[in-house]
N, CA and C atoms as a LAMMPS dump frame, in Angstrom:
ITEM: TIMESTEP
0
ITEM: NUMBER OF ATOMS
177
ITEM: BOX BOUNDS ff ff ff
-5.0000000000000000e+02 5.0000000000000000e+02
-5.0000000000000000e+02 5.0000000000000000e+02
-5.0000000000000000e+02 5.0000000000000000e+02
ITEM: ATOMS id mol type element x y z
1 1 1 N 475.088 451.738 -84.406
2 1 2 C 475.427 451.498 -82.983
3 1 3 C 474.458 450.41 -82.492
4 2 1 N 475.032 449.396 -81.822
5 2 2 C 474.212 448.286 -81.262
6 2 3 C 473.4 447.565 -82.327
7 3 1 N 473.916 447.47 -83.536
8 3 2 C 473.126 446.83 -84.651
9 3 3 C 472.78 445.408 -84.404
10 4 1 N 473.475 444.665 -83.497
11 4 2 C 473.214 443.315 -83.239
12 4 3 C 472.006 443.065 -82.379
13 5 1 N 471.427 444.164 -81.804
14 5 2 C 470.297 444.124 -80.878
15 5 3 C 469.017 444.438 -81.614
16 6 1 N 467.907 443.897 -81.206
17 6 2 C 466.578 444.18 -81.786
18 6 3 C 466.135 445.582 -81.291
19 7 1 N 465.015 446.091 -81.796
20 7 2 C 464.535 447.437 -81.464
21 7 3 C 464.124 447.515 -79.936
22 8 1 N 463.651 446.457 -79.387
23 8 2 C 463.3 446.386 -77.988
24 8 3 C 464.252 445.44 -77.292
25 9 1 N 464.939 445.919 -76.229
26 9 2 C 465.941 445.048 -75.596
27 9 3 C 465.478 444.67 -74.213
28 10 1 N 466.071 443.62 -73.677
29 10 2 C 465.78 443.125 -72.319
30 10 3 C 466.771 443.781 -71.357
31 11 1 N 466.427 443.586 -70.078
32 11 2 C 467.341 444.128 -69.017
33 11 3 C 468.79 443.497 -69.169
34 12 1 N 468.782 442.259 -69.465
35 12 2 C 470.086 441.541 -69.665
36 12 3 C 470.87 442.163 -70.851
37 13 1 N 470.15 442.453 -71.945
38 13 2 C 470.759 443.065 -73.142
39 13 3 C 471.274 444.479 -72.781
40 14 1 N 470.456 445.206 -71.986
41 14 2 C 470.904 446.553 -71.572
42 14 3 C 472.158 446.473 -70.732
43 15 1 N 472.269 445.48 -69.903
44 15 2 C 473.525 445.331 -69.121
45 15 3 C 474.693 445.067 -70.028
46 16 1 N 474.531 444.158 -71.025
47 16 2 C 475.569 443.895 -72.045
48 16 3 C 475.945 445.173 -72.78
49 17 1 N 474.961 445.869 -73.224
50 17 2 C 475.196 447.065 -74.085
51 17 3 C 476.05 448.113 -73.359
52 18 1 N 475.698 448.328 -72.078
53 18 2 C 476.39 449.35 -71.293
54 18 3 C 477.468 448.878 -70.393
55 19 1 N 477.612 447.523 -70.364
56 19 2 C 478.63 446.882 -69.528
57 19 3 C 478.448 447.327 -68.047
58 20 1 N 477.208 447.159 -67.558
59 20 2 C 476.889 447.535 -66.175
60 20 3 C 476.214 446.37 -65.518
61 21 1 N 476.051 446.429 -64.223
62 21 2 C 475.403 445.401 -63.463
63 21 3 C 473.905 445.619 -63.409
64 22 1 N 473.258 444.585 -62.855
65 22 2 C 471.817 444.542 -62.846
66 22 3 C 471.228 445.73 -62.003
67 23 1 N 471.845 446.052 -60.842
68 23 2 C 471.308 447.13 -59.977
69 23 3 C 471.427 448.462 -60.746
70 24 1 N 472.536 448.773 -61.365
71 24 2 C 472.722 449.995 -62.111
72 24 3 C 471.731 450.084 -63.313
73 25 1 N 471.526 448.962 -63.965
74 25 2 C 470.493 448.964 -65.032
75 25 3 C 469.136 449.351 -64.567
76 26 1 N 468.676 448.759 -63.496
77 26 2 C 467.377 449.12 -62.878
78 26 3 C 467.33 450.53 -62.379
79 27 1 N 468.43 451.014 -61.848
80 27 2 C 468.502 452.385 -61.381
81 27 3 C 468.351 453.348 -62.586
82 28 1 N 468.962 453.114 -63.644
83 28 2 C 468.837 453.96 -64.825
84 28 3 C 467.423 453.998 -65.381
85 29 1 N 466.75 452.86 -65.353
86 29 2 C 465.379 452.72 -65.751
87 29 3 C 464.426 453.437 -64.854
88 30 1 N 464.506 453.153 -63.574
89 30 2 C 463.621 453.759 -62.587
90 30 3 C 463.751 455.275 -62.492
91 31 1 N 464.979 455.752 -62.681
92 31 2 C 465.211 457.232 -62.596
93 31 3 C 464.772 457.934 -63.865
94 32 1 N 464.502 457.232 -64.938
95 32 2 C 464.111 457.855 -66.198
96 32 3 C 465.261 458.264 -67.077
97 33 1 N 466.541 457.997 -66.638
98 33 2 C 467.626 458.324 -67.47
99 33 3 C 467.615 457.547 -68.832
100 34 1 N 467.086 456.33 -68.76
101 34 2 C 466.86 455.581 -69.99
102 34 3 C 465.275 455.417 -69.988
103 35 1 N 464.672 455.973 -71.017
104 35 2 C 463.165 455.864 -71.146
105 35 3 C 462.752 454.492 -71.553
106 36 1 N 461.795 453.926 -70.766
107 36 2 C 461.336 452.554 -71.062
108 36 3 C 459.917 452.427 -70.477
109 37 1 N 459.241 451.371 -70.902
110 37 2 C 457.911 451.056 -70.358
111 37 3 C 458.033 449.908 -69.384
112 38 1 N 457.282 449.982 -68.333
113 38 2 C 457.322 448.909 -67.352
114 38 3 C 455.915 448.264 -67.404
115 39 1 N 455.874 447.054 -67.892
116 39 2 C 454.566 446.312 -68.097
117 39 3 C 454.579 445.115 -67.091
118 40 1 N 454.033 445.348 -65.916
119 40 2 C 454.08 444.243 -64.929
120 40 3 C 455.456 444.025 -64.455
121 41 1 N 455.947 442.795 -64.712
122 41 2 C 457.306 442.476 -64.295
123 41 3 C 458.318 442.574 -65.448
124 42 1 N 457.855 443.038 -66.629
125 42 2 C 458.748 443.127 -67.794
126 42 3 C 458.997 444.65 -68.104
127 43 1 N 460.292 444.909 -68.33
128 43 2 C 460.717 446.202 -68.847
129 43 3 C 460.805 446.125 -70.362
130 44 1 N 460.216 447.032 -71.1
131 44 2 C 460.284 447.168 -72.497
132 44 3 C 461.171 448.367 -72.823
133 45 1 N 462.4 448.083 -73.214
134 45 2 C 463.449 449.114 -73.313
135 45 3 C 463.79 449.341 -74.805
136 46 1 N 463.373 450.461 -75.404
137 46 2 C 463.672 450.752 -76.795
138 46 3 C 465.197 450.96 -76.954
139 47 1 N 465.785 450.294 -77.943
140 47 2 C 467.122 450.451 -78.25
141 47 3 C 467.535 451.935 -78.528
142 48 1 N 466.57 452.684 -79.093
143 48 2 C 466.753 454.077 -79.367
144 48 3 C 467.032 454.866 -78.028
145 49 1 N 466.346 454.494 -77.012
146 49 2 C 466.527 455.146 -75.691
147 49 3 C 467.876 454.937 -75.136
148 50 1 N 468.458 453.683 -75.332
149 50 2 C 469.805 453.373 -74.91
150 50 3 C 470.815 454.204 -75.691
151 51 1 N 470.62 454.303 -76.971
152 51 2 C 471.487 455.056 -77.83
153 51 3 C 471.49 456.554 -77.421
154 52 1 N 470.232 457.092 -77.171
155 52 2 C 470.152 458.475 -76.776
156 52 3 C 470.886 458.708 -75.429
157 53 1 N 470.756 457.75 -74.543
158 53 2 C 471.553 457.858 -73.233
159 53 3 C 473.037 457.888 -73.447
160 54 1 N 473.5 457.013 -74.287
161 54 2 C 474.972 456.911 -74.532
162 54 3 C 475.441 458.25 -75.187
163 55 1 N 474.734 458.714 -76.185
164 55 2 C 475.154 459.981 -76.831
165 55 3 C 475.074 461.119 -75.863
166 56 1 N 474.121 461.157 -74.995
167 56 2 C 473.994 462.248 -74.064
168 56 3 C 475.1 462.245 -73.041
169 57 1 N 475.622 461.021 -72.666
170 57 2 C 476.712 460.881 -71.739
171 57 3 C 478.048 461.312 -72.356
172 58 1 N 478.18 461.095 -73.642
173 58 2 C 479.382 461.336 -74.346
174 58 3 C 479.51 462.786 -74.895
175 59 1 N 478.353 463.387 -75.133
176 59 2 C 478.427 464.685 -75.746
177 59 3 C 477.954 465.722 -74.875
């Protein structure tokens, strides 16, 4: 799943992966639904967290 993405994805890649807008992507990150690190102005989003989110939503 999502094999074309690196282990750490950007906010733009997260949007592509989930086919969501920028606001929804930030909402998922800030709420903790997708676990990520916030380093200054940069979000470090593990691909594994995105996969866990998708599996949790489907199952």
